[in-house]
C-alpha positions as a LaTeX table, in Angstrom:
\begin{tabular}{lrrr}
\hline
Residue & $x$ (\AA) & $y$ (\AA) & $z$ (\AA) \\
\hline
Met1 & $-2.00$ & 26.32 & $-18.53$ \\
Phe2 & 0.50 & 24.65 & $-16.87$ \\
Ala3 & $-1.05$ & 24.84 & $-13.53$ \\
Phe4 & $-1.65$ & 20.96 & $-13.56$ \\
Leu5 & 2.40 & 20.61 & $-13.40$ \\
Arg6 & 2.74 & 21.70 & $-9.68$ \\
Thr7 & 1.20 & 18.32 & $-8.62$ \\
Tyr8 & 4.06 & 16.66 & $-9.78$ \\
Ser9 & 6.61 & 18.55 & $-8.64$ \\
Arg10 & 4.92 & 17.61 & $-4.97$ \\
Ile11 & 6.31 & 14.06 & $-5.86$ \\
Glu12 & 8.98 & 12.77 & $-3.13$ \\
Lys13 & 12.38 & 13.06 & $-4.87$ \\
Pro14 & 13.17 & 8.72 & $-4.44$ \\
Val15 & 10.13 & 8.47 & $-6.50$ \\
Leu16 & 11.16 & 10.81 & $-9.18$ \\
Leu17 & 14.29 & 9.22 & $-9.47$ \\
Val18 & 12.65 & 5.58 & $-9.79$ \\
Ile19 & 10.42 & 7.06 & $-12.47$ \\
Ala20 & 13.46 & 8.72 & $-13.94$ \\
Ala21 & 15.15 & 4.93 & $-14.27$ \\
Glu22 & 12.27 & 3.44 & $-15.47$ \\
Phe23 & 12.11 & 6.11 & $-18.43$ \\
Phe24 & 15.10 & 4.97 & $-19.50$ \\
Ile25 & 13.92 & 1.41 & $-19.31$ \\
Gln26 & 10.87 & 2.47 & $-21.04$ \\
Leu27 & 13.03 & 3.94 & $-24.17$ \\
Val28 & 14.58 & 0.83 & $-24.67$ \\
Asn29 & 11.39 & $-0.93$ & $-24.48$ \\
Ala30 & 9.60 & 1.72 & $-27.00$ \\
Thr31 & 12.36 & 1.30 & $-29.69$ \\
Phe32 & 12.09 & $-2.30$ & $-29.61$ \\
Met33 & 8.49 & $-2.64$ & $-29.83$ \\
Asn34 & 8.78 & 0.16 & $-32.79$ \\
Leu35 & 11.99 & $-1.10$ & $-34.54$ \\
Gln36 & 12.14 & $-4.77$ & $-33.23$ \\
Pro37 & 9.47 & $-6.30$ & $-36.09$ \\
Leu38 & 10.74 & $-3.84$ & $-38.89$ \\
Tyr39 & 14.42 & $-4.72$ & $-37.97$ \\
Met40 & 13.77 & $-8.61$ & $-38.32$ \\
Lys41 & 11.50 & $-8.47$ & $-41.07$ \\
Ala42 & 14.86 & $-6.48$ & $-43.05$ \\
Glu43 & 16.93 & $-9.27$ & $-41.78$ \\
Gly44 & 14.78 & $-11.70$ & $-43.86$ \\
Phe45 & 12.44 & $-13.32$ & $-40.83$ \\
Thr46 & 8.70 & $-14.03$ & $-42.02$ \\
Asp47 & 5.19 & $-12.51$ & $-39.87$ \\
Ser48 & 5.24 & $-15.78$ & $-38.11$ \\
Glu49 & 8.98 & $-16.22$ & $-36.91$ \\
Ile50 & 8.85 & $-12.29$ & $-35.78$ \\
Ala51 & 5.89 & $-12.92$ & $-33.69$ \\
Asp52 & 7.33 & $-16.22$ & $-32.10$ \\
Phe53 & 10.63 & $-14.68$ & $-31.31$ \\
Ile54 & 9.09 & $-11.88$ & $-29.89$ \\
Ser55 & 6.97 & $-13.62$ & $-27.75$ \\
Trp56 & 9.55 & $-15.30$ & $-25.57$ \\
Arg57 & 10.13 & $-11.63$ & $-24.05$ \\
Phe58 & 6.95 & $-12.13$ & $-22.93$ \\
Ala59 & 7.59 & $-15.62$ & $-21.40$ \\
Gly60 & 10.14 & $-14.19$ & $-19.61$ \\
Val61 & 7.86 & $-11.70$ & $-17.28$ \\
Leu62 & 5.58 & $-14.73$ & $-17.18$ \\
Leu63 & 7.94 & $-17.13$ & $-15.56$ \\
Leu64 & 9.57 & $-14.55$ & $-12.97$ \\
Ala65 & 6.55 & $-12.45$ & $-12.29$ \\
Leu66 & 4.47 & $-14.82$ & $-9.60$ \\
Pro67 & 7.75 & $-15.88$ & $-7.44$ \\
Leu68 & 9.07 & $-12.31$ & $-7.53$ \\
Gly69 & 5.88 & $-10.87$ & $-6.30$ \\
Leu70 & 5.67 & $-13.58$ & $-3.47$ \\
Phe71 & 9.29 & $-12.64$ & $-2.60$ \\
Ile72 & 9.12 & $-9.01$ & $-2.43$ \\
Lys73 & 6.15 & $-8.77$ & $-0.12$ \\
Gly74 & 7.25 & $-7.00$ & 3.26 \\
Arg75 & 11.09 & $-6.59$ & 1.51 \\
Lys76 & 12.72 & $-3.28$ & 0.36 \\
Val77 & 12.50 & $-3.04$ & $-3.51$ \\
Lys78 & 14.94 & $-0.45$ & $-4.44$ \\
Asn79 & 18.16 & $-3.20$ & $-5.39$ \\
Phe80 & 15.59 & $-4.88$ & $-7.96$ \\
Phe81 & 15.52 & $-1.44$ & $-10.10$ \\
Trp82 & 19.34 & $-1.62$ & $-10.02$ \\
Leu83 & 18.92 & $-4.86$ & $-11.72$ \\
Ser84 & 16.31 & $-4.17$ & $-14.47$ \\
Ser85 & 18.27 & $-0.66$ & $-15.31$ \\
Leu86 & 21.31 & $-2.88$ & $-16.06$ \\
Gly87 & 19.55 & $-6.30$ & $-17.81$ \\
Val88 & 17.00 & $-4.72$ & $-19.81$ \\
Pro89 & 19.63 & $-2.71$ & $-22.21$ \\
Leu90 & 22.70 & $-5.19$ & $-21.97$ \\
Phe91 & 20.28 & $-8.10$ & $-23.15$ \\
Ala92 & 18.82 & $-5.53$ & $-25.55$ \\
Leu93 & 22.31 & $-5.68$ & $-27.34$ \\
Cys94 & 22.67 & $-9.18$ & $-27.04$ \\
Ile95 & 19.04 & $-9.20$ & $-29.08$ \\
Ile96 & 20.20 & $-6.95$ & $-31.51$ \\
Tyr97 & 23.23 & $-9.08$ & $-32.05$ \\
Ala98 & 21.58 & $-12.62$ & $-32.45$ \\
Val99 & 19.23 & $-10.99$ & $-34.91$ \\
His100 & 21.87 & $-10.05$ & $-37.04$ \\
Val101 & 23.74 & $-13.31$ & $-36.81$ \\
Lys102 & 20.68 & $-15.41$ & $-37.00$ \\
Ala103 & 21.71 & $-17.45$ & $-33.86$ \\
Thr104 & 18.02 & $-18.35$ & $-33.05$ \\
Gly105 & 18.94 & $-19.91$ & $-29.81$ \\
Trp106 & 20.61 & $-17.45$ & $-28.01$ \\
Leu107 & 17.67 & $-14.93$ & $-29.57$ \\
Val108 & 15.30 & $-17.21$ & $-27.84$ \\
Val109 & 17.65 & $-16.94$ & $-24.67$ \\
Ser110 & 18.16 & $-13.44$ & $-24.88$ \\
Gln111 & 14.49 & $-12.83$ & $-25.27$ \\
Leu112 & 13.93 & $-14.22$ & $-21.76$ \\
Leu113 & 16.41 & $-12.57$ & $-20.12$ \\
Trp114 & 15.44 & $-9.24$ & $-21.07$ \\
Gly115 & 11.76 & $-10.23$ & $-19.76$ \\
Ala116 & 12.96 & $-11.16$ & $-16.58$ \\
Ser117 & 14.98 & $-8.01$ & $-16.32$ \\
Phe118 & 12.07 & $-6.04$ & $-17.17$ \\
Thr119 & 9.84 & $-7.54$ & $-14.41$ \\
Phe120 & 12.37 & $-6.41$ & $-11.74$ \\
Met121 & 10.96 & $-2.83$ & $-12.77$ \\
Gln122 & 7.78 & $-3.76$ & $-13.94$ \\
Ile123 & 6.30 & $-5.66$ & $-10.83$ \\
Pro124 & 7.75 & $-3.62$ & $-7.81$ \\
Val125 & 7.29 & 0.12 & $-8.62$ \\
Leu126 & 3.65 & 0.31 & $-8.56$ \\
Pro127 & 3.93 & $-0.96$ & $-4.61$ \\
Phe128 & 6.97 & 1.14 & $-3.95$ \\
Ile129 & 5.52 & 4.56 & $-5.28$ \\
Ile130 & 2.16 & 3.29 & $-3.19$ \\
Arg131 & 4.62 & 2.52 & 0.33 \\
Asn132 & 6.66 & 5.56 & $-0.42$ \\
Ser133 & 4.19 & 8.61 & $-1.60$ \\
Ser134 & 1.90 & 10.64 & 0.71 \\
Val135 & $-1.93$ & 10.16 & $-0.38$ \\
Glu136 & $-1.55$ & 13.71 & $-2.21$ \\
Thr137 & 1.09 & 12.44 & $-4.33$ \\
Gln138 & 0.08 & 9.18 & $-5.28$ \\
Thr139 & $-2.01$ & 9.38 & $-8.36$ \\
Pro140 & 0.42 & 12.02 & $-9.49$ \\
Ala141 & 3.23 & 9.43 & $-9.38$ \\
Ile142 & 1.20 & 6.70 & $-10.48$ \\
Ser143 & 0.40 & 8.61 & $-13.65$ \\
Leu144 & 3.91 & 9.98 & $-14.25$ \\
Ser145 & 5.15 & 6.45 & $-13.69$ \\
Phe146 & 2.76 & 4.88 & $-16.68$ \\
Ser147 & 3.51 & 8.22 & $-18.47$ \\
Thr148 & 7.45 & 7.17 & $-19.14$ \\
Trp149 & 6.30 & 4.64 & $-21.79$ \\
Ser150 & 4.48 & 7.23 & $-23.79$ \\
Leu151 & 7.36 & 9.84 & $-22.82$ \\
Ala152 & 9.99 & 7.07 & $-24.13$ \\
Gly153 & 8.45 & 6.71 & $-26.74$ \\
Ile154 & 8.35 & 10.50 & $-27.70$ \\
Val155 & 11.92 & 10.30 & $-27.65$ \\
Ser156 & 12.37 & 7.19 & $-29.14$ \\
Ala157 & 10.13 & 7.93 & $-32.28$ \\
Ser158 & 11.23 & 11.69 & $-32.74$ \\
Val159 & 15.29 & 10.27 & $-33.25$ \\
Val160 & 14.12 & 7.69 & $-35.26$ \\
Trp161 & 12.51 & 9.66 & $-37.43$ \\
Ala162 & 14.95 & 12.20 & $-37.37$ \\
Leu163 & 17.99 & 10.06 & $-38.18$ \\
Asn164 & 16.38 & 7.21 & $-40.44$ \\
Ser165 & 14.80 & 10.63 & $-42.91$ \\
Thr166 & 18.35 & 11.91 & $-42.45$ \\
Asp167 & 20.38 & 8.80 & $-44.30$ \\
Pro168 & 18.34 & 5.11 & $-43.82$ \\
Leu169 & 21.53 & 3.61 & $-44.89$ \\
Ile170 & 23.70 & 4.72 & $-41.78$ \\
Phe171 & 20.29 & 5.20 & $-39.51$ \\
Asn172 & 19.05 & 2.03 & $-40.49$ \\
Glu173 & 17.32 & $-0.53$ & $-37.45$ \\
Arg174 & 20.10 & $-2.27$ & $-36.05$ \\
Asn175 & 22.48 & 1.11 & $-35.74$ \\
Leu176 & 19.34 & 2.91 & $-34.01$ \\
Leu177 & 18.35 & $-0.02$ & $-31.87$ \\
Thr178 & 21.90 & $-0.53$ & $-30.89$ \\
Gly179 & 22.32 & 3.55 & $-30.47$ \\
Ile180 & 19.37 & 4.05 & $-28.31$ \\
Thr181 & 19.91 & 0.83 & $-26.09$ \\
Leu182 & 23.06 & 2.30 & $-25.29$ \\
Ala183 & 21.58 & 5.39 & $-24.03$ \\
Gly184 & 19.09 & 3.71 & $-21.90$ \\
Phe185 & 21.81 & 2.58 & $-19.49$ \\
Ala186 & 21.46 & 6.15 & $-18.29$ \\
Gly187 & 19.09 & 4.71 & $-15.63$ \\
Leu188 & 21.70 & 3.76 & $-13.66$ \\
Ile189 & 22.73 & 6.87 & $-12.97$ \\
Phe190 & 19.42 & 8.33 & $-11.48$ \\
Met191 & 19.41 & 4.79 & $-9.57$ \\
Ser192 & 22.87 & 5.77 & $-8.00$ \\
Leu193 & 21.20 & 9.36 & $-6.61$ \\
Ile194 & 18.55 & 7.72 & $-4.41$ \\
Arg195 & 18.99 & 8.65 & $-1.10$ \\
Met196 & 15.69 & 7.19 & 1.47 \\
Asn197 & 14.80 & 4.99 & 3.91 \\
Glu198 & 12.32 & 2.59 & 2.17 \\
Gln199 & 8.81 & 1.97 & 3.16 \\
Thr200 & 7.68 & $-1.56$ & 3.28 \\
Val201 & 4.73 & $-3.29$ & 4.97 \\
Val202 & 3.80 & $-5.74$ & 7.80 \\
Arg203 & 3.95 & $-8.95$ & 6.42 \\
Glu204 & 1.47 & $-10.54$ & 8.53 \\
His205 & 1.72 & $-14.34$ & 6.92 \\
Ser206 & 4.47 & $-15.93$ & 5.58 \\
Arg207 & 5.37 & $-15.13$ & 1.70 \\
Leu208 & 4.57 & $-18.82$ & 0.72 \\
Asp209 & 1.08 & $-18.91$ & 2.75 \\
Leu210 & $-1.10$ & $-18.57$ & $-0.30$ \\
Arg211 & $-4.27$ & $-18.62$ & 1.93 \\
Ser212 & $-3.49$ & $-15.02$ & 3.43 \\
Tyr213 & $-4.33$ & $-13.66$ & 0.24 \\
Asp214 & $-8.18$ & $-12.67$ & $-0.67$ \\
Trp215 & $-8.34$ & $-14.06$ & $-3.84$ \\
Gly216 & $-12.10$ & $-13.64$ & $-4.45$ \\
Leu217 & $-10.86$ & $-9.91$ & $-4.51$ \\
Ile218 & $-7.81$ & $-10.48$ & $-6.61$ \\
Ala219 & $-9.90$ & $-11.94$ & $-9.15$ \\
Lys220 & $-12.50$ & $-9.74$ & $-9.40$ \\
Ala221 & $-9.68$ & $-6.83$ & $-10.01$ \\
Leu222 & $-7.65$ & $-9.18$ & $-12.47$ \\
Ile223 & $-10.19$ & $-10.29$ & $-14.98$ \\
Pro224 & $-10.69$ & $-7.24$ & $-16.93$ \\
Ala225 & $-6.86$ & $-6.96$ & $-17.35$ \\
Leu226 & $-6.95$ & $-10.50$ & $-18.65$ \\
Val227 & $-9.66$ & $-10.06$ & $-20.98$ \\
Ile228 & $-8.28$ & $-6.50$ & $-22.68$ \\
Ala229 & $-4.26$ & $-8.24$ & $-21.95$ \\
Val230 & $-5.42$ & $-11.12$ & $-24.71$ \\
Gly231 & $-6.67$ & $-8.42$ & $-27.19$ \\
Ala232 & $-3.37$ & $-6.98$ & $-26.91$ \\
Gly233 & $-1.58$ & $-9.06$ & $-27.68$ \\
Leu234 & $-3.02$ & $-9.89$ & $-31.10$ \\
Thr235 & $-2.34$ & $-5.64$ & $-32.18$ \\
Ile236 & $-0.21$ & $-3.82$ & $-30.35$ \\
Pro237 & 3.17 & $-5.60$ & $-31.28$ \\
Phe238 & 2.13 & $-5.80$ & $-34.62$ \\
Ile239 & 0.74 & $-2.14$ & $-35.44$ \\
Asn240 & 3.93 & $-1.16$ & $-37.22$ \\
Leu241 & 3.69 & $-4.24$ & $-39.49$ \\
Phe242 & $-0.02$ & $-3.41$ & $-39.89$ \\
Phe243 & 0.84 & 0.04 & $-41.19$ \\
Ser244 & 4.20 & $-1.36$ & $-43.40$ \\
Gly245 & 2.33 & $-4.38$ & $-44.77$ \\
Val246 & $-1.18$ & $-2.97$ & $-45.54$ \\
His247 & $-0.49$ & 0.92 & $-46.06$ \\
Gly248 & 3.36 & 0.67 & $-47.24$ \\
Leu249 & 4.72 & 2.94 & $-45.02$ \\
Asn250 & 8.57 & 2.99 & $-44.68$ \\
Thr251 & 10.38 & 3.30 & $-41.05$ \\
Asp252 & 11.00 & 6.99 & $-40.87$ \\
Val253 & 7.40 & 7.96 & $-42.03$ \\
Ile254 & 6.13 & 5.45 & $-39.20$ \\
Ser255 & 8.61 & 6.81 & $-36.36$ \\
Leu256 & 6.86 & 9.87 & $-37.15$ \\
Trp257 & 3.44 & 8.95 & $-36.41$ \\
Asn258 & 4.94 & 6.94 & $-33.43$ \\
Phe259 & 6.00 & 9.99 & $-32.29$ \\
Ala260 & 2.29 & 11.97 & $-32.46$ \\
Ala261 & 0.85 & 9.16 & $-30.94$ \\
Ala262 & 3.39 & 8.77 & $-28.06$ \\
Leu263 & 2.99 & 12.91 & $-27.71$ \\
Leu264 & $-0.82$ & 12.37 & $-27.43$ \\
Val265 & $-0.37$ & 9.17 & $-24.78$ \\
Ala266 & 2.11 & 11.67 & $-22.35$ \\
Ala267 & $-0.34$ & 14.71 & $-22.84$ \\
Gly268 & $-3.05$ & 12.45 & $-21.72$ \\
Ala269 & $-1.13$ & 10.69 & $-18.62$ \\
Leu270 & $-0.14$ & 13.94 & $-17.37$ \\
Leu271 & $-3.88$ & 14.99 & $-17.40$ \\
Val272 & $-5.22$ & 11.82 & $-15.44$ \\
Pro273 & $-5.42$ & 13.31 & $-12.17$ \\
Gln274 & $-7.43$ & 16.43 & $-13.38$ \\
Ile275 & $-9.81$ & 13.96 & $-15.51$ \\
Lys276 & $-10.06$ & 11.42 & $-12.23$ \\
Thr277 & $-10.96$ & 14.50 & $-10.47$ \\
Arg278 & $-13.76$ & 16.06 & $-12.81$ \\
Phe279 & $-15.16$ & 12.98 & $-14.19$ \\
Gly280 & $-14.69$ & 10.23 & $-11.61$ \\
Tyr281 & $-13.92$ & 6.38 & $-12.64$ \\
Lys282 & $-17.13$ & 5.88 & $-13.32$ \\
Ala283 & $-17.15$ & 8.45 & $-16.00$ \\
Ala284 & $-13.76$ & 8.69 & $-17.29$ \\
Val285 & $-12.71$ & 4.46 & $-17.39$ \\
Pro286 & $-15.61$ & 3.39 & $-19.45$ \\
Val287 & $-15.98$ & 6.71 & $-21.73$ \\
Thr288 & $-12.38$ & 6.81 & $-23.32$ \\
Gln289 & $-12.07$ & 2.89 & $-23.76$ \\
Ser290 & $-15.27$ & 2.91 & $-25.66$ \\
Phe291 & $-14.22$ & 5.27 & $-27.54$ \\
Ala292 & $-10.67$ & 3.75 & $-28.14$ \\
Val293 & $-12.43$ & 0.74 & $-29.12$ \\
Ile294 & $-13.93$ & 2.32 & $-31.80$ \\
Ser295 & $-10.88$ & 4.06 & $-33.42$ \\
Leu296 & $-9.48$ & 0.68 & $-33.41$ \\
Val297 & $-12.25$ & $-0.90$ & $-35.52$ \\
Leu298 & $-11.99$ & 2.47 & $-37.78$ \\
Met299 & $-8.28$ & 1.67 & $-38.35$ \\
Ala300 & $-8.40$ & $-2.07$ & $-38.80$ \\
Thr301 & $-11.20$ & $-1.48$ & $-41.28$ \\
Thr302 & $-9.17$ & 0.36 & $-43.73$ \\
Glu303 & $-7.25$ & $-2.74$ & $-44.95$ \\
Tyr304 & $-10.47$ & $-2.98$ & $-46.94$ \\
Tyr305 & $-9.79$ & 0.05 & $-49.19$ \\
Ser306 & $-6.50$ & 0.29 & $-48.33$ \\
Gln307 & $-5.76$ & 1.11 & $-52.13$ \\
Leu308 & $-7.71$ & 4.04 & $-51.80$ \\
Pro309 & $-5.55$ & 7.30 & $-51.01$ \\
Pro310 & $-7.52$ & 8.28 & $-47.93$ \\
Ala311 & $-7.15$ & 4.75 & $-46.10$ \\
Val312 & $-4.25$ & 5.58 & $-44.96$ \\
Trp313 & $-4.77$ & 9.03 & $-43.81$ \\
Ile314 & $-8.17$ & 7.44 & $-41.72$ \\
Ala315 & $-6.09$ & 4.72 & $-40.42$ \\
Val316 & $-3.30$ & 7.09 & $-38.77$ \\
Gly317 & $-6.28$ & 9.05 & $-37.34$ \\
Cys318 & $-7.87$ & 6.88 & $-35.81$ \\
Tyr319 & $-4.06$ & 4.89 & $-34.54$ \\
Leu320 & $-3.76$ & 8.84 & $-33.01$ \\
Leu321 & $-6.98$ & 8.64 & $-31.16$ \\
Arg322 & $-6.71$ & 4.89 & $-30.00$ \\
Gln323 & $-3.87$ & 5.38 & $-28.62$ \\
Pro324 & $-4.11$ & 8.20 & $-25.79$ \\
Leu325 & $-7.91$ & 6.70 & $-25.30$ \\
Met326 & $-6.89$ & 3.62 & $-24.30$ \\
Asn327 & $-4.04$ & 4.49 & $-22.44$ \\
Ile328 & $-5.69$ & 7.37 & $-20.17$ \\
Ala329 & $-7.62$ & 4.72 & $-18.44$ \\
Gly330 & $-4.38$ & 2.72 & $-17.63$ \\
Pro331 & $-3.65$ & 4.86 & $-14.51$ \\
Met332 & $-6.97$ & 5.15 & $-13.02$ \\
Thr333 & $-7.61$ & 0.90 & $-13.76$ \\
Ser334 & $-4.20$ & 0.01 & $-12.12$ \\
Glu335 & $-5.08$ & 2.56 & $-9.26$ \\
Ile336 & $-8.49$ & 0.96 & $-8.76$ \\
Ala337 & $-7.18$ & $-2.48$ & $-8.57$ \\
Met338 & $-4.76$ & $-1.68$ & $-5.86$ \\
Lys339 & $-7.15$ & $-0.04$ & $-3.94$ \\
Phe340 & $-9.86$ & $-2.81$ & $-4.30$ \\
Val341 & $-7.50$ & $-5.66$ & $-3.07$ \\
Gly342 & $-6.41$ & $-3.98$ & $-0.10$ \\
Glu343 & $-2.79$ & $-3.22$ & 1.21 \\
Arg344 & $-2.08$ & $-6.86$ & 2.02 \\
Asn345 & $-2.78$ & $-7.98$ & $-1.61$ \\
Gln346 & $-0.97$ & $-5.50$ & $-3.35$ \\
Glu347 & 2.43 & $-6.86$ & $-4.05$ \\
Ile348 & 0.63 & $-10.15$ & $-5.32$ \\
Thr349 & $-1.77$ & $-8.30$ & $-7.82$ \\
Ser350 & 0.86 & $-6.65$ & $-9.29$ \\
Ala351 & 2.65 & $-9.55$ & $-9.57$ \\
Leu352 & $-0.35$ & $-11.51$ & $-11.18$ \\
Ser353 & $-1.13$ & $-8.31$ & $-13.24$ \\
Ala354 & 2.10 & $-9.04$ & $-14.80$ \\
Ala355 & 1.85 & $-12.28$ & $-15.13$ \\
Ile356 & $-1.39$ & $-11.78$ & $-17.03$ \\
Trp357 & $-0.39$ & $-9.23$ & $-19.51$ \\
Ser358 & 2.99 & $-11.09$ & $-20.54$ \\
Gly359 & 1.25 & $-14.45$ & $-20.10$ \\
Ser360 & $-1.39$ & $-13.35$ & $-22.61$ \\
Trp361 & 0.98 & $-11.45$ & $-24.89$ \\
Phe362 & 3.35 & $-14.46$ & $-24.97$ \\
Ile363 & $-0.20$ & $-16.39$ & $-26.00$ \\
Ser364 & $-1.52$ & $-13.96$ & $-28.35$ \\
Thr365 & 1.90 & $-13.53$ & $-30.27$ \\
Arg366 & 3.19 & $-17.14$ & $-30.34$ \\
Phe367 & 0.45 & $-18.81$ & $-30.98$ \\
Ile368 & $-2.94$ & $-17.22$ & $-32.09$ \\
Phe369 & $-1.16$ & $-14.31$ & $-34.16$ \\
Gly370 & 1.33 & $-15.97$ & $-35.43$ \\
Met371 & $-0.80$ & $-19.10$ & $-36.43$ \\
Leu372 & $-3.39$ & $-16.42$ & $-37.85$ \\
Arg373 & $-1.13$ & $-14.94$ & $-40.10$ \\
Lys374 & 0.34 & $-18.29$ & $-40.76$ \\
Thr375 & $-2.94$ & $-19.23$ & $-42.46$ \\
Gly376 & $-3.80$ & $-16.32$ & $-44.23$ \\
Trp377 & $-6.01$ & $-14.23$ & $-41.88$ \\
Pro378 & $-5.68$ & $-10.50$ & $-42.43$ \\
Tyr379 & $-4.74$ & $-7.44$ & $-40.22$ \\
Val380 & $-8.57$ & $-6.14$ & $-40.15$ \\
Asp381 & $-9.82$ & $-9.57$ & $-38.85$ \\
Ile382 & $-7.13$ & $-9.86$ & $-36.50$ \\
Phe383 & $-7.76$ & $-6.74$ & $-34.99$ \\
Met384 & $-11.56$ & $-6.80$ & $-34.74$ \\
Ile385 & $-10.94$ & $-9.73$ & $-32.24$ \\
Thr386 & $-8.82$ & $-7.62$ & $-30.65$ \\
Ala387 & $-11.93$ & $-4.92$ & $-30.64$ \\
Ala388 & $-14.51$ & $-7.45$ & $-29.32$ \\
Leu389 & $-12.43$ & $-8.08$ & $-26.62$ \\
Tyr390 & $-11.68$ & $-4.36$ & $-25.36$ \\
Ala391 & $-15.27$ & $-3.91$ & $-25.30$ \\
Phe392 & $-16.01$ & $-7.49$ & $-23.32$ \\
Gly393 & $-13.03$ & $-6.20$ & $-21.10$ \\
Val394 & $-14.47$ & $-1.98$ & $-20.89$ \\
Phe395 & $-17.49$ & $-3.43$ & $-19.47$ \\
Leu396 & $-15.97$ & $-5.42$ & $-16.66$ \\
Tyr397 & $-14.02$ & $-2.57$ & $-15.87$ \\
Phe398 & $-17.52$ & $-0.68$ & $-14.90$ \\
Leu399 & $-18.67$ & $-3.34$ & $-13.05$ \\
Leu400 & $-15.65$ & $-3.76$ & $-11.07$ \\
Ile401 & $-15.40$ & 0.57 & $-10.65$ \\
Arg402 & $-19.52$ & 0.12 & $-9.48$ \\
Ala403 & $-18.45$ & $-2.76$ & $-6.90$ \\
Trp404 & $-15.29$ & $-0.70$ & $-5.26$ \\
Ser405 & $-17.88$ & 2.55 & $-5.22$ \\
Lys406 & $-20.43$ & 0.49 & $-3.44$ \\
Arg407 & $-18.12$ & $-0.70$ & $-0.79$ \\
Glu408 & $-16.40$ & 2.76 & $-0.56$ \\
Ala409 & $-19.90$ & 4.51 & 0.33 \\
Glu410 & $-21.09$ & 1.49 & 2.54 \\
Asn411 & $-17.45$ & 1.77 & 4.49 \\
Gly412 & $-18.26$ & 5.81 & 5.01 \\
\hline
\end{tabular}
């Protein structure tokens, strides 16, 4: 039944250790994604204020992404993982304190530095895996790296649910955020175990020679991600607020469903190599993403009849379908993008991808979501905008996969 796990046992040890460190960074990330909005709401912040402050986290990634992508070309990147493993939990603790004492200026600075620290793992990790993995282990390693988000979500949500449901006063949002953030420092232990001769790529041009990159290929690879990222920024950081505000769910109940969703996402991510082998990119990516869009629409429209008892169950069921279906495509679309742009464009593509996601989320959370909620827009209307953008992004990914397949066939 679990024979597919043998694929992951062949991943090179240094790569596995980096992915383990990435897991603890994602543990902090997942916990903040789930609890920070609820924590800030409990501390008296409004929806628009929450969106405003959280947006600065994505601004930190946006400001650093392109310079870092240019800087790491042809360089070893392991030391950046050290910076991320230290900086993410450190500045997360600063955020927790700043929210509690209402130090809004320090809150903005801490969010910026948190995002910058996260970037030191987010951008170099994919080029690192591709450089230091064999052809046979690349797809499993990329899938395992992507699954750290959902695996961290499983651990985070289960701990939050178990403790908060036991005693919501002692294990409130602030204490849970603090405890799990302290556990995030464990990533430094795995970094200390890495022993390797890190592989790099030969630089044919100066890092600052922007003419050396194939911008046409890069644009084609990243435009679908841009469209989907804008939509995601309107929804993903605020799903917990949707369940809390529309369906009246408490932190422990939301955490229970987040645990179930993360479990499904992790299972789906680990099966990506088999899904890709059996169905191919052309079928696997658009089919899973299309059903994810349908699930999002059905979840959002429960706001129309939220007063009826079945509404919350339909919303939760659609959420549990949407999460794994959308995330299954992630490793495959990233791998396609890396293959489509070619080796010399991979670092800059990874950097621009991070910039696109963070920039889109910054704009979506700070300006679009915050403004729409401030002017009285219901969640359902905002989520429907996301669904429309997702649908267009799915179509663009289908065109990208078709273009890559055609090029591969022509090259033999």
